[in-house]
C-alpha positions as CSV (number, residue, x, y, z in Angstrom):
1,X,-10.1,-8.6,13.0
2,X,-8.1,-6.8,10.3
3,X,-6.3,-8.8,7.6
4,X,-3.1,-7.1,6.2
5,X,-2.0,-8.5,2.9
6,X,1.8,-7.8,2.5
7,X,2.6,-7.6,-1.2
8,X,6.3,-7.6,-0.4
9,X,9.0,-5.7,-2.3
10,X,8.3,-5.1,-6.0
11,X,10.2,-3.5,-8.9
12,X,8.8,-0.2,-7.6
13,X,11.5,-0.3,-4.9
14,X,11.6,-0.9,-1.2
15,X,8.7,-0.8,1.2
16,X,9.9,1.8,3.7
17,X,7.7,0.5,6.6
18,X,4.2,1.5,5.4
19,X,2.9,-1.8,6.8
20,X,4.5,-1.1,10.2
21,X,3.3,2.5,10.3
22,X,-0.3,1.3,9.5
23,X,-0.1,-1.4,12.3
24,X,0.9,1.3,14.8
25,X,-2.3,3.2,14.0
26,X,-4.6,0.2,14.2
27,X,-3.3,-0.8,17.6
28,X,-6.7,-1.5,19.2
29,X,-7.7,-4.1,16.6
30,X,-6.6,-7.7,16.2
31,X,-4.3,-7.8,13.2
32,X,-3.4,-10.9,11.1
33,X,-0.7,-10.5,8.4
34,X,-0.4,-12.7,5.3
35,X,2.7,-12.4,3.1
36,X,1.7,-12.7,-0.5
37,X,4.1,-14.9,-2.5
38,X,5.3,-18.5,-2.4
39,X,2.7,-20.9,-1.2
40,X,0.4,-19.4,1.4
41,X,-1.7,-21.5,3.8
42,X,-4.9,-21.1,1.8
43,X,-7.1,-22.8,4.4
44,X,-6.0,-20.3,7.0
45,X,-6.1,-17.4,4.5
46,X,-9.7,-18.2,3.5
47,X,-10.7,-18.4,7.1
48,X,-9.2,-15.0,7.7
49,X,-10.9,-13.6,4.7
50,X,-14.3,-14.8,6.0
51,X,-13.7,-13.3,9.4
52,X,-12.0,-10.0,8.6
53,X,-13.9,-6.8,9.1
54,X,-11.3,-5.1,6.8
55,X,-8.8,-6.4,4.2
56,X,-5.8,-4.1,3.6
57,X,-3.3,-4.7,0.7
58,X,0.1,-2.9,0.9
59,X,2.3,-3.3,-2.2
60,X,4.4,-1.5,-4.7
61,X,3.2,-0.6,-8.2
62,X,5.0,-2.4,-11.1
63,X,4.8,-0.8,-14.6
64,X,1.6,1.2,-13.5
65,X,-0.1,-2.1,-12.5
66,X,-0.4,-4.5,-9.7
67,X,2.6,-7.0,-9.4
68,X,2.0,-10.4,-10.9
69,X,2.3,-12.3,-7.7
70,X,-0.3,-10.1,-6.1
71,X,-2.6,-10.6,-9.1
72,X,-2.3,-14.4,-8.8
73,X,-3.2,-14.1,-5.1
74,X,-6.3,-12.0,-5.9
75,X,-7.4,-14.4,-8.7
76,X,-7.3,-17.2,-6.2
77,X,-9.4,-15.1,-3.8
78,X,-11.9,-14.4,-6.6
79,X,-12.2,-18.1,-7.4
80,X,-12.8,-18.8,-3.7
81,X,-15.7,-16.3,-3.7
82,X,-17.2,-17.9,-6.8
83,X,-16.8,-21.2,-5.1
84,X,-19.0,-20.1,-2.2
85,X,-16.6,-18.4,0.3
86,X,-18.1,-15.4,2.0
87,X,-16.0,-12.2,2.2
88,X,-17.9,-9.5,4.1
89,X,-14.9,-7.2,4.9
90,X,-14.3,-3.9,3.1
91,X,-11.1,-3.7,0.9
92,X,-8.5,-1.0,1.4
93,X,-5.2,-0.5,-0.3
94,X,-1.9,1.3,0.2
95,X,0.1,1.5,-3.1
96,X,3.5,3.1,-3.5
97,X,5.5,3.9,-6.5
98,X,9.0,5.3,-7.4
99,X,7.3,7.9,-9.6
100,X,7.0,11.3,-8.1
101,X,3.2,11.7,-8.2
102,X,1.0,9.5,-6.0
103,X,-1.6,9.7,-8.8
104,X,0.6,7.3,-10.8
105,X,-0.8,4.5,-8.7
106,X,-4.3,5.3,-10.1
107,X,-4.2,2.6,-12.8
108,X,-3.3,-0.1,-10.2
109,X,-6.0,1.2,-7.9
110,X,-8.4,0.8,-10.8
111,X,-7.4,-2.9,-11.2
112,X,-8.0,-3.5,-7.5
113,X,-11.5,-1.8,-7.7
114,X,-12.3,-4.1,-10.7
115,X,-11.2,-7.1,-8.6
116,X,-13.6,-6.0,-5.9
117,X,-16.4,-5.7,-8.3
118,X,-15.8,-9.2,-9.7
119,X,-15.3,-10.7,-6.2
120,X,-18.3,-8.9,-4.8
121,X,-16.2,-7.2,-2.1
122,X,-16.9,-3.6,-1.0
123,X,-14.2,-1.1,-1.8
124,X,-13.3,1.0,1.2
125,X,-10.6,3.4,0.3
126,X,-7.2,3.6,-1.4
127,X,-4.0,5.5,-0.5
128,X,-1.5,6.1,-3.3
129,X,2.0,7.2,-2.2
130,X,4.4,8.7,-4.8
131,X,8.2,9.4,-4.4
132,X,9.0,6.0,-2.9
133,X,12.7,6.8,-3.2
134,X,12.4,9.4,-0.4
135,X,12.3,7.6,2.9
136,X,9.1,8.5,4.8
137,X,9.2,9.9,8.3
138,X,6.4,10.2,10.9
139,X,8.0,13.3,12.6
140,X,11.0,15.3,11.5
141,X,14.0,14.8,13.6
142,X,16.3,17.8,14.6
143,X,19.0,16.3,12.3
144,X,16.6,16.0,9.3
145,X,15.7,19.7,9.7
146,X,19.4,20.5,8.9
147,X,19.0,19.0,5.5
148,X,17.1,20.5,2.6
149,X,15.3,19.2,-0.4
150,X,15.4,15.5,-1.1
151,X,17.3,14.6,2.0
152,X,14.2,14.9,4.1
153,X,11.5,12.3,4.2
154,X,7.9,12.4,3.2
155,X,5.6,13.3,6.1
156,X,3.2,10.3,6.2
157,X,1.9,10.4,9.8
158,X,-1.3,12.3,8.9
159,X,-2.2,10.4,5.7
160,X,-1.5,7.0,7.4
161,X,-3.4,7.9,10.5
162,X,-6.4,9.1,8.4
163,X,-6.3,5.9,6.4
164,X,-6.1,3.8,9.6
165,X,-9.2,5.6,10.9
166,X,-11.2,4.6,7.8
167,X,-10.0,1.0,8.2
168,X,-10.8,0.8,11.9
169,X,-14.3,2.2,11.4
170,X,-14.8,0.2,8.2
171,X,-15.8,3.4,6.4
172,X,-15.8,4.1,2.7
173,X,-14.1,7.2,1.5
174,X,-12.5,9.0,-1.5
175,X,-9.1,7.7,-2.6
176,X,-6.1,9.9,-1.5
177,X,-2.9,10.4,-3.5
178,X,0.2,12.0,-2.0
179,X,3.5,13.2,-3.4
180,X,6.8,14.1,-1.6
181,X,6.0,17.8,-1.2
182,X,9.2,18.3,0.8
183,X,11.2,18.1,-2.4
184,X,10.4,19.4,-5.9
185,X,9.8,17.0,-8.8
186,X,13.0,18.2,-10.6
187,X,15.2,17.6,-7.5
188,X,13.5,14.2,-6.9
189,X,14.2,13.1,-10.4
190,X,17.8,14.3,-10.3
191,X,18.3,12.3,-7.1
192,X,16.7,9.1,-8.6
193,X,18.8,9.5,-11.8
194,X,22.0,10.0,-9.8
195,X,21.3,6.9,-7.7
196,X,20.6,4.9,-10.8
197,X,23.8,5.9,-12.5
198,X,25.8,5.0,-9.3
199,X,24.2,1.6,-9.2
200,X,25.0,0.9,-12.9
201,X,28.6,2.4,-12.8
């Protein structure tokens, strides 16, 4: 069983379906999704943590760190481990940010690795996605090929499929960071700034 922890929408922007894309690529496994935030059913969550072969967190990065509601959830998990719960599954993460470079999720990835050390959970692999304001696509449509620059999505089919393979096989690997190579950093920032001005006009 694979436990997907949905960190929800953060200040980093919308989650453009990373969770759904991941589910499509782990189709052969039983998947249980827990929405982080509010009051989760801790009895069921702890049971899932005990039984999961892999634990996958998907969330946005907030001010270079992990959002506070996700940190509270992880602290509760850490206390459960200290209290005697057994969590054998490896931990994987997909972090996304509005900043152009996927490497900008590195600090948040470090926080998650530190959590794993304290909670005695094996770190599997992390995937950091930059340019969250460019809607990702699995395959380019004929219409999208007519547009240039920032109107095209980030190609995420290969990185997500590769990450899903590590999760399915419960393998450890080197963290991967991707940026929206379909658009230059300058064009991306111009688009983000233009959108921001329109919202505050």
